[in-house]
Structure formats: C-alpha cells, structure tokens
C-alpha positions in Angstrom: -24.3 -8.5 -9.9 -21.9 -6.5 -12.1 -19.3 -8.2 -14.2 -17.2 -4.9 -15.1 -17.1 -2.0 -13.4 -15.2 2.0 -14.1 -13.5 3.6 -11.6 -13.2 7.6 -13.2 -11.5 10.1 -11.3 -10.0 13.9 -12.1 -6.7 12.2 -10.1 -5.1 9.6 -9.9 -8.2 7.1 -9.0 -6.1 5.9 -6.5 -8.1 6.6 -3.4 -11.3 4.4 -4.8 -9.5 2.2 -6.1 -9.0 0.7 -2.6 -12.3 1.7 -1.2 -13.4 -0.5 -4.3 -10.8 -3.5 -3.2 -11.5 -3.4 -0.3 -15.4 -3.8 -0.2 -14.7 -6.1 -3.3 -13.1 -8.5 -0.3 -16.2 -8.8 1.7 -17.6 -11.1 -2.1 -15.6 -13.9 -2.1 -16.7 -15.5 -5.6 -16.9 -12.7 -7.5 -14.8 -12.2 -10.6 -15.3 -8.4 -11.3 -13.8 -6.5 -14.6 -12.3 -3.1 -13.4 -11.2 0.0 -15.8 -9.5 2.7 -14.2 -10.1 6.2 -15.9 -7.4 8.6 -14.7 -6.6 12.3 -14.6 -10.6 12.9 -16.5 -11.0 16.7 -16.5 -14.1 17.1 -19.9 -16.9 17.1 -20.0 -15.7 15.2 -24.1 -13.6 12.8 -21.7 -16.9 12.4 -19.6 -19.1 11.8 -22.1 -16.9 9.1 -23.8 -15.9 7.2 -20.5 -20.0 7.4 -20.2 -20.8 6.0 -23.8 -18.4 2.8 -22.7 -19.5 2.8 -19.9 -23.6 2.2 -20.8 -21.7 -0.2 -24.1 -20.4 -2.6 -21.1 -23.8 -2.7 -18.9 -20.6 -1.4 -16.1 -21.4 0.3 -12.3 -20.1 3.9 -12.5 -17.4 4.4 -9.4 -16.0 8.4 -9.0 -14.4 10.6 -7.3 -15.2 14.1 -9.4 -14.4 16.8 -6.5 -15.3 19.5 -9.2 -18.9 20.2 -8.8 -19.8 20.7 -12.2 -18.6 17.4 -14.0 -19.8 15.8 -11.1 -23.4 16.5 -11.8 -22.6 15.9 -15.8 -21.4 12.5 -14.5 -24.5 12.1 -13.1 -26.8 12.8 -15.2 -24.7 11.1 -17.9 -25.2 8.1 -16.3 -29.0 8.5 -15.5 -30.0 9.1 -19.0 -28.0 5.8 -20.0 -29.9 3.8 -17.5 -26.1 2.4 -15.8 -25.6 2.2 -11.7 -22.9 5.3 -10.3 -21.8 5.6 -7.0 -20.7 9.0 -5.9 -17.6 8.2 -3.3 -16.8 12.1 -2.7 -19.7 13.8 -3.5 -22.0 13.1 -0.4 -18.4 13.4 1.8 -17.6 16.6 0.4 -20.9 18.2 1.2 -20.8 16.9 4.8 -17.7 18.6 5.7 -19.1 21.7 4.5 -21.1 21.6 6.3 -19.1 20.5 9.5 -16.8 22.6 9.0 -19.0 25.5 7.5 -17.4 26.9 4.6 -16.7 25.4 0.8 -14.3 22.3 -0.7 -12.3 24.1 -2.9 -13.2 21.0 -5.3 -9.3 21.1 -6.7 -8.6 17.6 -8.3 -5.8 16.0 -7.6 -5.7 17.2 -4.1 -4.2 14.3 -2.3 -1.3 14.9 -5.0 -0.3 18.4 -4.8 3.5 19.7 -5.6 4.6 21.4 -3.0 7.3 20.2 -0.5 5.5 17.3 0.4 5.2 16.0 -2.5 9.1 16.5 -3.2 9.4 14.6 0.7 7.4 11.6 -0.4 9.4 11.3 -3.5 12.5 11.7 -2.1 11.7 9.0 0.9 11.0 6.8 -2.0 13.8 7.2 -3.5 15.5 6.6 -0.4 13.5 3.8 0.2 14.8 2.5 -3.3 18.0 2.7 -2.6 18.5 1.4 0.7 16.4 -1.7 0.3 17.3 -5.5 1.6 20.6 -4.1 3.1 21.9 -1.7 0.6 24.2 1.0 1.7 24.5 0.1 6.1 26.0 3.6 5.9 22.9 5.2 5.2 21.0 3.9 8.3 21.3 6.8 10.6 19.2 9.1 7.5 16.8 6.4 7.8 13.4 7.6 9.6 12.7 3.7 10.0 14.2 0.8 10.2 12.6 -2.8 9.5 14.8 -6.2 10.0 13.3 -8.9 9.3 14.2 -12.5 7.2 13.6 -13.0 3.3 9.5 -12.9 2.7 8.7 -10.3 5.3 7.6 -8.0 3.8 10.2 -5.4 4.1 10.4 -4.4 0.5 6.6 -3.6 -0.1 6.2 -2.4 3.5 9.0 0.3 3.3 7.2 1.0 0.0 3.9 1.8 1.2 6.2 3.6 4.1 7.7 5.7 1.5 4.5 6.7 0.1 3.6 8.4 3.8 6.5 10.8 3.5 9.0 8.3 6.0 12.8 7.7 4.7 12.7 4.0 5.1 15.3 1.1 5.5 15.6 -2.5 5.8 18.0 -4.7 7.1 18.0 -8.7 6.1 19.0 -11.5 8.6 20.3 -14.1 6.8 22.1 -17.1 8.8 26.0 -17.0 8.7 25.9 -12.9 7.9 26.2 -10.9 11.2 23.5 -7.8 10.7 25.9 -4.6 9.7 27.6 -3.0 12.3 25.9 -0.1 12.0 22.0 -1.6 12.6 23.6 -0.9 16.1 24.8 2.1 16.1 21.8 4.2 14.8 19.0 5.5 17.2 17.7 2.2 18.5 14.0 3.7 18.3 14.0 3.5 15.2 14.1 -0.5 14.4 11.5 -2.4 14.2 11.5 -6.1 14.4 9.4 -8.0 11.4 8.3 -11.7 11.8 5.7 -14.5 10.5 4.9 -18.0 11.2 6.3 -21.0 9.9 3.4 -21.9 8.2 2.4 -18.7 6.4 6.5 -18.3 5.6 6.5 -22.0 4.2 3.7 -21.6 1.7 4.9 -17.5 0.6 8.5 -19.0 -0.2 7.2 -22.3 -2.3 4.6 -19.5 -4.2 7.7 -17.8 -4.7 10.1 -20.7 -6.1 6.9 -21.8 -8.4 6.9 -18.6 -9.5 10.8 -18.9 -10.4 10.3 -22.3 -12.1 12.8 -23.2 -9.3 12.5 -26.6 -7.5 10.4 -26.9 -5.0 13.0 -28.6 -3.0 14.8 -26.2 -2.6 16.6 -25.3 1.3 14.9 -21.8 0.7 11.7 -23.3 0.0 12.3 -26.1 3.0 10.5 -26.5 7.1 13.3 -27.0 8.2 15.7 -24.4 7.1 12.6 -21.5 7.2 12.6 -22.9 11.5 16.6 -22.5 11.4 15.6 -19.1 10.0 13.1 -18.0 12.0 15.1 -19.2 15.4 18.0 -17.3 14.4 16.5 -14.2 14.0 14.7 -13.9 17.2 17.6 -14.8 18.8 18.9 -11.3 17.5 15.3 -10.1 18.7 15.5 -11.1 22.2 19.4 -10.3 22.4 17.5 -6.3 21.4 14.7 -6.6 23.5 14.2 -2.5 22.4 13.2 -3.4 19.4 9.2 -3.8 18.8 8.3 -7.1 17.3 5.8 -7.0 14.8 3.8 -9.9 13.5 3.1 -10.0 9.3 1.5 -13.4 9.2 -1.4 -12.6 6.8 -1.5 -9.8 7.3 -2.4 -6.5 5.1 0.7 -4.1 4.6 -1.9 -0.8 5.6 -2.1 -3.3 9.1 1.2 -3.7 9.3 2.2 -0.1 8.5 -0.3 0.5 11.5 0.7 -1.2 14.5 3.7 0.0 13.4 2.2 3.8 14.0 0.6 2.9 16.7 4.4 1.1 18.4 5.9 4.4 17.3 3.5 6.6 18.9 4.1 4.7 22.3 7.5 4.8 22.3 
C-alpha cells in the first residue's frame, strides 16, 4: 500500500482529488498522505515533482490534458520506477474516438474565464451574503432557498450549489422566532426544506460543542431541546406541503444536491 500520493494537475487538481477521495473511502484502515501539485505546466516543474515523488515512493495520480506533458510525466515515472495513474488521458482518447474530433488540450478547461465563470463567482458571493437568514429582502433574487434548523447542512450545501452557478440563500428555523415574511412572498418552488434524524443531529451538535470548548449539557446539544426543534421544524414543513423535504442524515453534500436537482426537475 502506498503511504503517500502525489496529485499532479495542470489546473486546480480538484478533479483528481475528488476522484481519489471517493476511491479512498473504500479503504477504511488506509492512512494516506496526499500532496497536491496544481498548475503544473512546464517540463522542469514535472521533473522536480517526479524526483520528489521517487524519494517518497509515492503513487502519482495525474490529470494532464496536454499530450506532450502527460507523456513526459509518464516517461519520468517509468524511469524512476514509480507507479502513476492517468485519470484524464484514457477518457480524452475515448471521447476523441466517439466524437470524431480532437481534444483542445487546454489546461484549466473546467474553469475558463468567461460569462459562466463570472456567473459562478457572483453566485458564491450571493451565497455568502445571504447565509443564515441574512438580508431576507434578497430571497426574491435567489434561485434556490434552503430552510432548516441549525446543523442541517444549509451552509455547505449553499456553497456547493453556488459553485455550480446557482444563487442560494438559506433561512434558519429557530424556535420562538417566526420565519421572515419574505420567505412566504417568493416563488415557493424555489424552497427546499432540510431535515435530519434526531440521533445524527445529537452527534453533530455534541461534536460542535466540543470543538468550541462548550459544556456538553448546553441546551443546543441536549436531546430534549433537539427533539423540540425537530418537531417545530416539521410543523412548519407540514404547513407548507409544497416544500419538498430532503433528509440530509448521514449524506454527503453531493448526494443531497443530487436529490435536490432531481426534485427540481419534477417540479
């Protein structure tokens, strides 16, 4: 088993990192140190990285879209007798055959600076500005509105969706405080409710209290208080049956987002 992995990319390295982490989840006991090398676009840079990888006896995982640079990296890995895994080359080759055209081989193709790029930036800024119920007047400008009690993944889901280009606002449900009136004045098809099982929320909040150095018996993390919050939220959801309710219990953000998109298509 390799104890160290080098991820080498001519862009951000996000693609390779996500694929690697998804695969690593299948190896529960594995302890792997990951080193990411992004924006690698010169032969000298590749040589330096492979030299270090050889010293660390690392597995090199790469997503180099340039045929020449990919070949250079693979040749150097072969000479250094270290293992490498090409995540993008075989896919580009297969697509070229199926589509009967050549790939552009343009590094950073996932993040071109164009209208789409600026739309995503604007969406991320919107999500940050309208997190946790800030500026209810902006709810009408949102593409998606998330509603739920504390620790139901509202903020991370908002961020993930914003990176896909959606303007997302989230509204916390707090006992004793009515949701903003603006929430009920917007197009209700924008709204998605987030729920979670009591046991899972208890674990999450206890961990949160511990990380903050707060007592475990703080009301925020007590089962009785959590149960009351869940009941309160469910009452609001039942009063608004047109809001789809998504259970986020033990789900990755990507899984929750996939269900949201599926529900959006049906709506």
